C-alpha positions, -999 to +999 in steps of 0.1 A: -290+583-275-262+563-264-241+598-247-276+604-230-282+570-216-244+571-205-250+609-189-287+597-171-268+565-155-241+587-142-266+612-130-287+581-113-259+566-097-252+595-067-288+594-055-285+556-052-281+536-020-258+505-020-285+483-017-307+502-045-306+490-080-309+505-117-312+482-142-319+492-181-350+474-194-346+479-227-347+512-249-352+546-229-367+524-200-349+518-167-362+503-130-347+512-098-353+487-073-352+504-039-355+475-012-372+486+020-380+523+008-415+529+018-433+546-012-434+582+004-393+583+004-395+566-031-419+587-040-392+624-029-362+600-046-376+597-082-387+636-077-353+648-071-338+625-097-367+638-125-351+675-115-317+662-117-322+648-154-342+679-164-313+697-154-290+680-174-273+687-206-258+664-231-250+683-262-269+683-291-297+669-270-319+703-264-342+686-232-340+657-210-370+645-193-381+614-169-415+603-161-416+582-133-442+554-118-437+545-083-449+512-075-442+500-036-441+461-035-475+447-017-474+412+005-489+393-028-466+411-055-443+390-075-417+406-094-435+410-125-466+423-113-447+450-094-432+460-123-461+459-145-479+485-119-450+507-119-451+505-157-490+511-154-480+547-131-450+556-155-475+556-188-499+581-166-470+601-164-467+602-197-504+605-205-506+633-180-478+653-193-447+644-193-417+653-172-434+643-139-440+611-110-469+592-106-476+565-076-492+532-087-524+525-062-514+507-030 
């Protein structure tokens, strides 16, 4: 599992700008912080990352997939409410078949 997580982190890095941050929340969950990134652009990035992860090969793991939940900050959001909305969208992606990108309601 550690090899997969390290490979995943290396795969994410080239897709992120200097102002972006990828943080591991625990287990197999990561959060990407994309300041000043509008929702449509964040969704396109999540889809590019999803495809990049799906193309990874880290033997002996046969297949790696990723489910993404994307949320755009609202003026009333706190860091916790923003994370909660993104987390709910990610769980929607998992329940709808995994290996997908879902947006949180605006």
